[in-house]
N, C-alpha and C positions, 0 to 999 in steps of 0.2 A: 243432634247433628245439624250442621248448618245446611240450609237448602239453597239451591242455585237461584241467584237473582238475575232475571233477564228482562230485556226490553223488547216488546214487539208492538205491532200495529194491528188493531182490530176494528171491526165495524160494529157499532151499536146503534140501532135504529137508523141505519143508513149513514151514520156520521163516523168520521175517523177519530179514533182514540189511541193514544199511546199507553201501553200497560206495563207497569213494573210488577213482576211477579215476586212473591215473598218479600214484599216491601218492608215487613217488620224485622227482617234480618239485617236491614240497614239502619244506621243511626238516623233519627228523625231529621228531616230537612224541611226548609221553609219555602212557601210558594205564594205567588200572587195570582188570584183568580180575577180576571178582568171583566169589564162591562162596557157596553156602548154608551152608558149613561153615567150617573154620578155615584154608582156603587163602588165601595172598596171592600175587598175581602182578602184577608191574609190568613193563611193557615199552615199548620205543620202536617207532615205526612202521617203522624199518629192521630190526627183529628183535632188537635188544639187549634182554636180559631178566635179571630176578632173580625168584626164586620160592621159596616154602617154605610152612611151616604154622605156625600160632599166632603166632610173632614172628620177628624177624630172626635169632635164635639157632638156628633150625631151618631153615636155608636149603638149597635144592637147588643154586642158582647163587649166586655171591657177591653179597652185599648191599652195594652201593655207592651213592653219590649218583647222581642221574639223568644227569648229564653223562657220568660214567664208564660207566654202563650203555649209554648211547647209542653211545659210542665202542667198546664191547666186542663188537659184533655179529660181527666176524670170528673171535673166539676163545672166545665164550661162547654157550651155548644151541644153537639149531638150526644144523646145518651139513649141506649136501647137495652132493655132487659126482657128476656123471653122465658116464660115458664112452658117448657115443652113436655107434653104428656106422652110418656113412653111406657106402654103396658100399664103396670099398676103404680108407676112412680112418676115423679115430676123432676125433670132435669132443668136446672137454672143455667141459662146461657146468656152471657153478657158480652156481645160482640165488641171487639176493639178495646176491651178493658184489660188492665194488667191484673185484675183481681183473681182471675181463674186460669192464669197461664199454666200450661201443662196438663190441664184437666181434660181437654179434648184434642183430637188431631185436627188442627185448623191450618188453613192457608189464607194469607192476607195479600190482596192485590190492590194496586192503586191505578186508576185510569184518569188521564187528563186529555181532553179533546184538543184537536189541532188548533182550534181558534183560541184556546186558553180561557174560555169562560165557563167551563164545566169541569167538575172533579167528582169522581166516583170512588168511594171506599167500599171494598168488597171483602167479606170474610166467609170462607167456605168451611163448614163444619162437617168433616167426613165422618165423624163419630155419629152425629145425629142426622146425617144426610140432608142438611139444610144449608142454604146460602142466604145471608142477609147482606144487603148493600144499601148505601144511601148516597145521594147525589146532590151537590149544591149547584143551583142555577140562579140566575137573577132576571128580573123583569122590571122594566121601567115603571109600569103602572102599579104593580103589586109589591115590589121589593125583592126579598130573598126567598127562594124556594128550596126546601129540603124534600127530596123525593125518596121514600123508603120502599124497598122491595124485599119480599121474603119468598124464596123458592123451595119447593119440596122435591128432593131428588129420589125419594124412596118409592117403593111400590105400593104404599098404603097411604090412606088419608092420615094426616097428622093434625092433632089438635094443639093449638098454641095460644097461650094468653100473652098478649103483647103489651108491653109498656114502652112507649117510644115518644121522643120529643126533644125539647131543647131546654137547657138549664143555664142559670146565671145570666138571664136576660135583663138588660138594663132598662130602666124607665127613661123617658125623655127628661133631659135637664141635668144629668150627671156628666160633667165634662171630664176630659182625660186627666187633667191635673187634680181635680177633686177625687177621682177614682184612685189615682196613684197615691195620694197623700192620706186621705181620710175616708176610705171606702166603708169602714165600719159606721161612720156617721151617716154616709149615704144610705146604708141599709136601714137605718132607723126611720128614714123618711119614705121608704118604699111602700107602695100598696099595689097589689095585683088583684084584679077583679075579673070574674067570668061573666060574660053576657050569655046567659044560658040558651037563649033561643037560637043563637047563631054559633055558639061555641067559641066566640071571640075572646081571647085573653087581652086585657088592657093593662099596660104596665106604666104607672104614673107615680109621681111624687105627690105627697100631701101638700107640699109647698116647695118653691124653689129655695135651695139652701143658701142662705145669706146670714151674715153675722150682725146685720143691722136690725134694730128693733122696729121693723116696719113690715106690713103685709107684703107677701111676694107669692102670688098665685102661680101654680103650675098648671097651665091650661092646654098642654099638649101631652101626647102619650106615644109610646111604642106599642105595636099590636102584633098578635099572632093568631092565626086560625088554621084549622086542618080540614082536609077533604079526603074522602076515599073509604073511610070506615063508617059503618051504618049507625051504630048506637054507642059511641064510646063514652067512657067516664073521663073526667078531666082532673088533672092535678096542676096546681099553680105554684108548687114549690117542690123541692127535692126531699122533703121531710119524711115521706113514706116509702122511699126507695129501699131502705133497709129491710122493712117488713116484706116488701114484694120479693126481694132477693131470698128471703127465708121461705118463700112459697105461700105467704099469707095474702089475704085479700086487702084491698085498699078502699077508702071512702073518698068520694068526690070532694074537691075543694073549690069554693066559689069566691072566697075573699081572704087574701093573705096580707097581713100588715106587719111591717117592720122586719121583713126577711127578704133574702134574694129571690127574685122571681124565676119561675120556670113555667113551661107549658108541656104537659104530657097528656097523651091519650092512652087509655087502657081498654082493650077489646079482646074478646075470645074469638079465635079464627079456626076454621077447619079448611085445610088446604089439600086439594086432591093430589094424587100421585102425579109427579112431574108438572104440578100446577104452580102458580105463583099468585101473590097478592101485592098490590101497590097502594100506597096512600101518600099524602104529602102534607107539608107544613108551609105556611106562607107567613113571612114576617116583614114588617116595615117599621120605619122610624119617623119621628117628627110629624105626627098626625094631629090635626086640630080636632075639636069635638065634632064639628060639622063633617069632617072627613071620616071620623070613626063611625058616626051615625050612617053615613052613606055606605060605608063598607059593610056594616051589619046588614043593611038592606040588600046589598049585592050578594052576600053570602047566603042569606035566607031565600032570596027570590030568583037567583040565576040558575036555570035548569042544568046547564053543563058548564059550570065554572071552571072545572079542570081543563076543559078544552080551550076556554078563553085564556086561561093562564098560560097554557102551552103555546097558544098563538102568539102571545106577547113575548114569551121566551124565544120563540123562533124569529120574531121580528127583531129582537135584540141581537140575535146571532147574525141576521142578515145585515143589520145596520153596522155591526162591528166589522163584518167582512167588507162592507163598502168603505168604511173609514180606512182600513188597511189597503184595500185595492186602490184608493185614491192616491196613496203614497207609494204605489208600485210594489206592494207586498206579495202579490201572487206570482207563483212560478211553478212550472210543471216540468220536472226532469226525471230521470231514472232514480235519482236519490231523493226519496220523499222525506227523509230525515233532514236533509239539507234544505229542502224547500220549506219545511215546517220551521226550521231554525230561522230562515230568512223572514218568514211571516212574523214570527215572534219578535225578531229584531226590529222590523218596521213598526210593529204594534207598540213596543216599548219606546221607540224613538218618538213617535207622535204623542204618546202619553206624556213624555217629558216636554217636548218642544211645541206640541200642538200640530194640527193639520188644518189646511185651509178649508173654509166652510163649504164652498161650492165652486170649485175651480177658481177662475179669476173673477167670479161675480162678486159684487159688493152691494150690500143692503144699505139703503139710504139711512134707515133708522139707526143702524149700528155706527155708520160713519159719522152721523151728526152727534150721536152720544159720545163717541170718541173725541170729536172736536171740542165738545162742551167741557169734557173733563181735562182736555189738554190745554186749551186756551180759550177762555170765555170771550175775550176781546175779538179773536179771530172769527168766532161764530157770529158775533154781532156785525163786524165790519163786512163780512162776506155773506151776509144774510141773503141777499138777492141771488147770488151764485148758488148757494146751498139750496135755496127754495126751488130753483129751477131743476135740480137734480131729479131724475126719475126714481121710482121706488127701488128699482134694481138696475144697476149699471155695471160695467166691467172695469177692470184695472186699466185697460187700454183707453176707455172713455175718460177715466180720471186723469190719465197722463195728458190727454189732449186738453182737458179742462185746465190743468195747471199751467199749460203754456199760455193761456189767456189771462192769467191772474198776475198782478204785480205785487201781491202781498206775499212777501218772503216767508212769513210764518205759515200761511196757508199752504204754500207750495211744499215747504219742508214737512209739515204734518201730513199732508196728503201723500207725499213720497214714502214716508216711513210707516204709513198705515198698513197693518197686517191683519186681515180678518181671520185670525186663528181661533180654533176651538179645541177642546179636549185636553188642554195642557194642565199640568200640575207639577209642583216641585217634587223631587224624588225623595219624599219622606215615606216611611213605613215603619213597622215595629223593629226592623233590623237597622233602620237609620233614624232613630228617634230624635236626633238633633235637627232634623229638617221637618218643618210643618208643611203639610200639603193641604190644598183645597181644590176640589173638582167643581169648578164653577161653570156648569153647563146649562142651567135653567133658572128662570126667575121663580122664586118660591111663591110669589103672589098669584101669578097667572099661568105658570108652567111654560112661558115662552122661552125660546132659545136665547142663550147668552154666548157671545163670542168673547173669549178671554184667554190670556196666557200669563204665565209667571214662571220664573226660574232663577236660580243662582246664575250670575254672569258666566261662571266657569262651566255651566252645563247647557244652558238654553241655546247659546250660539253654536255649539258643536252639533246639537240635534238639528238645528236649522240647516247646517251644512249638508246633511244627508237629505233633508226635506227639499232643499232647493233643486235637487236633481229631478224631482217630480213636478216642481213648480218654478221653473227657471226665471220667469219674468218677475218674480217677487224678490230676486237677489238684490236689486237696487234698494228696495225698502229695508232689507236685512242689513245692508252696508250702512245705510243712513241711520238705522236704529242703533247699530254698533257705535259708529263714530260720534253721533250726537249725544251719546251717554258717556263719553270719555271727557276727562278734565283737561284744562289748559296745560297742566304739568304732566300730562301723558299717561294718566291712569284711569281706572274704571271703578264704579261703585260695586256693591255686593250683589244686588238683586235687580232684575229687570222685569217689569210687568207691562201689561197693556196701558196701565195708567201712569207710566213713568219709570222711575228708577228709585232705589232706596239704598241706604248705606247703614253700616253697623254703627252703633252708638255705645258710649260708655255709660253703664248703669251701675251706680254705686252699690246696689244690693245684689248684683249678679257677678260672681267671681269668674264666670265664663265669658262675660262680655269683653270684647276687645275690638280694636280697629286696625286697619292696615290695607295695603294693596298687594294683590298677587301679580305675578310678572309674566311668566313664559307663555301662558295661554293667550295673553293679549296679542302677542306677536303672531303666533301660529294660527289662531282662529281667524283673525282678521285677514291674514295672508290667504287662507283657504278660500274665503269669500272673494277676495280680489282676483285670485287665479281663476276661480270659477267664472267671474264676470268677464274676464279678458278672453277666456276660451269660448264662452257662449255668445258674448256680445262685444266682439273686438272693436276697440275705438271709443267705447263709452267712458272708460276711466280717463282717457286723455282729455275728453271734453270737460271733465270735472276739475282738471288741474287748476284752472283759473276762475272757477265759478264760486262765488261766495254764497254757498247754500248750506253750510254746516255751522253748528253751534257747539258750545262747550258746556259740560255738566258742571254745576256749582256744588261741590261736595264740601262739607264743613271740616275738612282735614287740612292741616297746614304742616307741610314737611319742614322740618327744622333746617336752619342754615348748615352748610357743609361742615363748618368747624364744629358745630354741636354734634353732627352725625359722627364725625371722627372720634369725638370724646366718648360717645356712647351709641354705638351703632344698633343697639337693640331697642332703644327708646328714641324714635326719630320723627314721630308724628304727634302733633297736638290736636286735640279735638276742640273745635271752637264752638262752645255751647251757645254763645250769643248768635253766631251765624246760623247754627242749626235751627234755633228758634225762629230766626228771621226768615230762613228759607221755607220752613214749614208754614209760617203765616202767609207768605207769598203764594205758596201752592194752594192754600185754602182759599185765597182771594182770587187768584188769576187762573188756577189750574196747574197741571203738571209742569207747564213752562216756567212756573215760578221758581223751579229748581235749576234753571239754566243761568249761565254766567252773564251778568250785565257789564257794560263798560262803565267808565267813570260818570257818564251822563244817564245811567240807568237803562240804556237800550241794550238789547241782546247783541252780543258779539258774534258777528257772522264772519266766517272764514272759508277759504277754499280747500279743496282736497289736498293740495300740496302742503298747506299749513298743518292740516290734521295729521298727515303722514309724518311731517317733520316733528310735530309735538310728540308723537308716539315713539319715533326712532331716537330723538334726542334724549328722551327720558331714560332710555337704555344706555345710550352711548355716554351719557354724563356719569354713569356708574361703571364704565368699562375699565377693567384692570387688565393691562396687557399680559397676555399669556395665562391669564387666570379665568376670565369670564366676566359676567355682569354681576356686580356687587348687589347682594340681596339685602337691602337696607330699608325696606318699607314695611317692616313688622309682620310680614306674612311670607310663608314659604311658597313654593311653586306648585306644580301639579300634585306632587306628593305631600299632602298635609302632614304626614307622619314625620317628615324631615324638618319639623318645625324649629329645632334647635339650630338649624343653619342660618336662621334669620340673624342678620347683624354681621356675622363673620363668614358666612357662606358666600361663595362666588360661583355663579351658574354658567357652566359651559353649555348646558341644555339650552338656555335662552340665546346664548351666542350662536349656537349651531342654527337655530331657527332664524335668528336675526340675519345670518349670512344669506339664507334662502330669501328672506324678505327683501334685503337690499339688492340682491340679484334681480328679483322681480321688479322692484321699483326702477332699477336701472333700465330694464327693458321697456317699461312704460315711458320713461323720459326719452329714450332713443327713438320711439315711434312718434313723438309729439313734434308738431311744426312750430310750436311756440318758441319765441326767443327769450321772453321774460314772463314771470308770474309775480303777482303782488301778494305780499305776506306782511302780517302785523310787524311793526317796527321792533317790538320787544322780542319776537321770535327770530327776526332777522339777526339781531345782535347776538342772541344765544347761538344760533346756527353758525354764524361767522366765527365766533370764538371757538366752537368745537372743531370746525373745519381748519382753523388756523393752528390749533393744537396738533392735529394730525399732520399738517404740512410741516410744522416746525420739528417734528420728531420722526419724519419718514425715513431719515438716514439711519436711524437706530435699527431698523429692520434688517440692515445689512450686517450688523454686528450682533453683540449680545446685550440684551436688556439687563440692567442692574436693578436692584431693589430701589435704588435712588431714582433711576429713570422712571420706574413704575410709579413711584410716589409723585414725582413732578407732573407726569401726565394726568394722573388721577386728580391732583390738586387743581390743575387747569380746567379739566372737564367738570369736576364737582363744583368749583367756584362759579363757573359760567351758569350752571343750572341754578345754583343757589341765588345768584344775583337776579336771574330771570324770575324765579318764584317770588322772591321777596318783593320785587317791584309790583307784581300783579296782586299779591296778597294785600299790600299796603295802599296801592293807588289804582289798581285795575288797569285794563287796557285803555290807552289813550285814544284809540280809534283811528290812528294814522297808520298807513301802510306804505311800503316802498317796494320797488321792483328788485327782484333778484334774477340773475340770468340762468337759463336752463343749462348753459355750459358749465356754470359754477356748480349747479346741482349735480351734474354728471360727474364733475371732478370730485365732488364730495362723496358720491356713492362709490366711485373707484377707490378713493383714499380709504374709506371705511372698510370696503371689502378687502383691501390689502392688509389692513391691521387685523381684521377678523380671521382671514385665512391663515395669516401667520400664527395666530393664537391656536387655531385648530391643529395645525401641524405640530405645534409644541405640546399638544395634549394627547398625542398618541402614546399609549402606555407600552411598557416592555412586553406585556402579554398579548399585544395586538389589538386590544380594546382601546376605547377613548375615555378620558375622564369625563364624568358627569358634573360633579361639584367639587370645588376646591375650597380651601380655607385661606383667609387673608388675615394678617396681623400688621398693624400700622404703628409706626413711630413718627416722630416729627419729620424725619427725613427719608424714611424707607417704607415700602410695602413689600412684605414677604408673602409668597404663595406656597402652600403645602397641599398635598393631595390626600384624597380619601380613597376608600376601597372602590372597586368596580361597581357600577350600577347599570341595570338594564336601561333605565331612562336615557342615559348618555349614548348608548348604542343606537337606540331608536332615533334620537335627535340628530346624531351625526349622519346616520343613513338617510335621514330626511333632508339634510342640509343641501344636498345636491353637489357637495364639494368633492366627494370621493369618486374615483374611477370605478368601473365595474370590478376590476381586479382588487382594488383596495376594499371595496364593499364586501367582496367574497372573503377576503382575509379577516375582516371584522366578524363575519358570520361564522367562519370556521373557528375563530378564537372563542367566540361566544359559546359555541356548542361544547368546547373543551373546558370551559370555565366553571367556577363554583356557582354560577348563576343557573346552570342547567339542572332541572329536577327530574331525575330519571323516572320516578314512579308515574308522574303525570306527563312525561315527555314534553315539558314546557319549561318556562323560565321564571325564576323568582326575581324580586326587585334588587336585592343585594345579597351577598353571601350569607348563608345561615351561620349562626355562631351559638355556641353553648354557653349561656351565661352562668356565672358562678352561683351555686346554691346558697341558700340563706346563711348557713353557718360558714361558708367559705368567704363570703363577702365581709368587708369591714373587720377583718381579723389581722392584727399586727403582732408579730412575735414579741415575746417578753423582752428578749435581748435588745431588739431594736429600740424599744421605748425607753428601757432603763439605762441605755447607753447615752441618752441625751443629757447634756450638761444641766438642763433645766428640769430634769425629772422630778426633783423634790417639789418644784412648783406645780407640776402636773398633778401630783398626788393631792394637792390642796384645791385643785379646780374640778369642775364637772365636765371637762372636755373629753377625757377618756375614762372608761370604766374597765375594771379587770374581772375576768371570769375565774371560775374555780380551778381552771387548768393553768392559770397564770398568764394567758394571752390577753391583749388589750383590744378595745373596740372604741371607736368614736361614739360619743353620746348619741343614743338612738333617736333623739329629737332633731338631729341635724339632717336636713334634706340635701343640702348642697353647701358649697364653700361660702355662700352669702350668709347662711345661718352661723357657720363657724366664725366668720369675720365679725358678725354682729356681736357674738359672744365675746370675742377677743377685744373688740372696740371698747367695751365697758369693763374690761378686766385689767386691773392695775398690776397683776402678778408678772406679766410678761413684757419684755422690751420689744422694740421694733423687729430686731433680727429673729427673736424667738417666735414672734407671731408669724413672720414670713416662713420660718422653718416648719411651723405647724400647718400652715396653708399648703406648703410644698408636700408635706407628708400626706395630707388629705388628698391632694391631686394624685400622688403616687399610688395611694390605696384605691381610688375610685376612677382615675383616668377620665375625668369629665371633659377634658379637651377633645376627646374623640367622640363625645356624645353628639349624635345627629338629631335626636328627638325621640319621640315615642316609638319610632320605627325600630329602634334597637333595644326596646324594653318590653314589647308585648308580642303575642304569638298569633294574633289574628289580623284582619284588615290588611294594612300595609306593613305588617310586622315580620318578625323573624321566621324564615322558612315559608312564608306565604306567597302564593302566586296571585298577583293582582291582574285579573284578566283584561282589564282595559289596556294596560300597558303591553300585554302580549299581543292584543289585536292592533295596537299602534305599531308594534314591531312587524306584524303581518303586512299592514298597509305600506310601511316603509320599504319592506323587502319586495313587495309587489312593484312599487315604483322603480326600484333598482332593477328588477327583472325586465320590466317593460323597456326601460332605458337601454339595457344591454341588448335586447332584441332589436330595438330601433337603431342602435349604433352598429348592428351587425357584428357583435363580439363573437369570438370563437364558440363553436358548439359545446366545447368543454366548459368554458366559463358560464355560458347560459344554462347548461345542464346542471351544474353544481349549484348555481343560484336558485334554480327551480326546485332542486331537492330541498333546500332550506325552506323555500316558500311552502311547499306541500307538507313538510314535516311540521312546521309551525301551525299551519292550518289544521292539521289533524290533532295536534296537541291541544288546540282550543276545545275540542271535545264533542263535536256533534255526533261522532260515531263511537264514543266511549261507552262502556257499560255503565248503567246507573250506579253500580257498586263503586267503580273507580271514580266516576264523576261526582257522585254523592247526591244526585238529584236527577230530574228529567234532563237529559243532555240536549234536548231540543229548545231549552230555555237558557238565556244568558244569566250568569251570576257574577257578582262583583269579585269575589276572591275565594281562594281555597287554601286554608291554613295547612300546615305540614301534617297535622294529625286528624284532620276532619275533611268532610266533603265540602261541596260548593256552598257558599254563604252569600246572603243578601241577593234576593232574586230580582231579575228583570230590569229595574230602573238604573241601569249602569251605562256609563258613556261608551262601554264596549260595543253596544249595539250600533252606534254610528259608524265606528271603524269597520265593523263587519259588513254593514250595508255597502259601504264604499268599496271594500275588498271584493265583495261579490259582484258588483258592477264591473270592477276591473277584470275579474275572471271571465265574465261574459263578453268583455271587450267593448263595452259601450263607452265611447270616448267622444267628446265634442271638442273640436279644434277649429278655430277660425269660423265659428258659427255653423259648423256642419257636423252632423252625427256620423261617427265612424263605427263600424262593426268589425272589430279586429280581435277575435277571441284567441289570442296567442298563448293564453295560459289555460284555456279550457281543455278538460280531458274528454276523450271519446266516451268513456264509461258513463258520463252524465247524460248522454243521449238515450232516448227511450229504446228499450229492447222489444217492445210490443205496442200494440195500439192502446190508446188511452183517450180520455175526454178531458179537455181543459175547460173548467168553468171559471169565468171571471166577470168583472163588471167593467163596462166601457166608460168612456168619458161622461156619458149621460147618466151613469150609475145604473144602467140596465144590465141585468144578468144576461150573459152570452155564453154559448157553448161552441167549442171548436174541436173537431175530431183530429187527433194526433196519430201519427203512424210511427213505425220503427224508424230510428235515426232522426227523430224530431226532438226539439227542446223549445219550451215556450216561456216567455216573460213579457212584461209590459214596460214601456218607456213613456212617461207622462200619460199613462193609462191607454196608450195605443198599443195593441198587441203586436208582438214581434215573434216570428217563428223561425228558428234555426233548423236547417236541414243539411245533413251530410250529403255532398254531391260530388260529381266528377269535375264540374267547373264552378267557379265562384261567381257570384253576382247577387243582385237584389231585384225583387219584384215588388213594386209599390201598388197596392190595391186601394183605389179611391172610392169614396162614398158614392160618387157619380157612376160607379161600375166600370170606369176606365182603369187601365193598369199600365204601368211603365216598367220595362225591363232594362237593366243595366249591368255591366260587368264589374264596375268598381264597387267596393264595399263601403262607399261613402255616399250619404244622401246630400243632395244639393241644398243650398241655403233655403230655397222656397219650401221644399218638402220638410226640411228640419223645422222651419218656422211653424208649419202646420202642426207638427207633433208637439213642439214646445208650447205653442199657444193653446193646445187642446181644442182646436176648432172643428174637430170631427170630419175634416176633409179626407183624412186617410183612415181606412178601416183596418188595414193589416199591412205589415212589412214582412216579407218573406226573404230570408237571407240564406243563400246557398254557400256552404263552406266546404272546402276540400279537406279530406281526411288528414293530409300531411301537415295542415296548419295546426291541427289539434295535438294534444299531448297524450 
């Protein structure tokens, strides 16, 4: 009988844990256990595990994909076997094993602490009245800790012989690729030794595994030791487990060669009635011989090593709390589940994007190291300035220093310097295509390293949420973004502290590919710009005419427009020679060697206006009227799984975001006092051709666009871009600039918006939704646009565009709820309608009559194009994957004439309908596939709906409209799952997961872009808004039920990273803004009380802080100790 699966919150040793009861009744799910240091630990709810430090090449247990890890629980990681003496017999109990299922009455529970760095597996054996549990912890000094605990619930002393430990432990030197391909070869090199005086297990290779005939010493090891049992015997392999299961005795192992390593201890225990016994295992990786010797001495000579280890575990928890607190992850409300989810969201956001090392402080050593890697010449020419820097200075000091320098390169590099730490790419066993590295400390001396890395599509969105905690770094983020974009308006693949990188073509790797993504470039940049304008009004206008930006030099060359028309799926050439040249320059000069030079070899410097134009013109030159932005740069957009849209896909998603972008740019121009700005000649020519094209065709908006009109406009736009690119590819920038008027730019933005908004109107579907992607087909004289099915992405983008009225937005949301995108079981939304694909025998089946009626049937019988089954039906050759394969076969086949070949190709299309193929999204059942909820897009929907709600409230729309919009907001929020049962959610609902397939629970833990959206949505719920450089507290979406119902204590870390406590009362709610504590209280009258560190306080009736107080908070200068905000009940929901 299935037992109830529940989630509750419990205290263990004074710490909050979430418990899933009867977790074994759920399908196994995958988790990330985090650390304040460089540990990584991924495991399944059934105990399957991989772990290590820094990256997958320093593994303690084999690093495989998540499916293999889940299946490995019987032979990898924790293993416990107990011989329990009951009267005159011995009962064998193997907790968490599938070997003896049904033998005992057991309950299995899983506990995860609210910090996310501890996990406890518990098995209660009601038959034997025993409970065994083990807990994974980590410690920076010692590595990984497995704590084991055995409790006796009976009224008598129980005698137990315990075999407990770890198995399939890797030695140092076996990388992930070698383990994946030739693990059996790796086994042959393994040697595991026991240092008997300390009980330390040493896991090493006899030699580093290479194919060259040369010595290759393996001089490092992985190690394990145990504490807590008095006189254990040791096993270094799993070879004797079978006889122990049979109740037999074992003999100690001290040296095992050529087999998988393990570390077990065997000890006889007597546990009193209601007593318990604890012991632990400590494991670490990448240890030199000197470190191993030192560890042996520590184990032998430290009187209370368990206490020392626990202290380091506690220190790690404190440091982790500080990291999250510094990014405003602490919150205390009535809804502790929601508070924990917010903590987890902030944690995973900073794990992807990094967090600033020490507020706005900058270390001279790190800054100098950064300059040296970025531009060696700058470090030399600015040696005097750099030398005068103090060992520690602030971002504000650095800004003042840049004002005194005339070196453009120094100013640029100083502006985009970001002292981030804790960052890593979002790779893990559920995302094996991404390689991660947690670069937090120097291996040589253990000193701190500041570093960041991420895919372009990921890291900038994580910085968007981070910026709310560190607003003064926004300028550096914008510079980092814009200075890594190309002159033709695109961005490379990866961004790191040491520069940027791009994908390459590798002849021996079929997965290697190149191209540029599109939509995220517009919306991610826009979010930065909107933030900067809200927090620091006027600063963007100052950049309009300042030549402080550069272009990235990526060795991709987009083909001419005519070539793109001929084959829109093969549009970018990889310039191998340029690639080699850039890499040589980077080696010689530093990361700046990958920036674009002019024809004289000097870096091309441009202003903010030109950077924006380059980005916008890249999109507009691919604008298809009433269709969207043509996706012809070999990559899809946000949804990788729609990869077949590349070439013939047209994105309304990008167009919706571009509308919002142009509206914002228009507002920046309107605020500027400039009459003209100077832009590169080549860009001016491009810009004027695009503007002229819109001017020449504006009258068509009054009538109906024909396919011929569409093609004429696309030809003009595409040719303008093509001419521009070709000139720069061949001759570079000439270095000459000319003035363009701001009036002309304003006219350009107005014209562009007119065309974009016309296209938005034309993409309203009959069902009340908006098209997301369309398909284009071109002839010499026409461009035809056809539509695809509804997609969630399109609704999110159009709601975000700012174009819809509140009533129109409500109509979209009502239609969305009624559509095939709504998934009733999860009360949430899938990316596109689910469909039932034909089964294997239904596909590729052509009735006998249809084939044999063809005039050329006799020829078909002579070919291998079709084959007939025993029932008489026909099937295309099973080696054909697509029409290209058939075409290749026909090309070399003399049997068929041109018309017959075309007829066969038509038949093939009729059978398979490949024209409707959008990519893997329509052919698989996980990730972004059929029936799957992709939670990042749902959270994007939540944020878009929140913007719509706040706008409706601000615009004083009718209570009915506002109320119905809010219903959608709260429903979408609940659908995301913080309050769902573990059984429905499929995991701990306090953690974000990437997606939920139709037939499974949540998949891919933690490192998802969803966390960024949810952080921003939470801030919007709390009403924290900054406008005109002033913090507003307007919680118009916040619910009364989130305020405390009883007294509580808020424990948090202040700006100085000191632990503080604040007593909270009924009707209170607590959070931080830039680590300044904010206390909401329900009251009769609204107002704010600002408590200063000087012990002064100021009271006011408005819910807006003035610019001066806002600056204190944003600068983290410790001038304000607490902001208390009084809120009337009728403002709340």
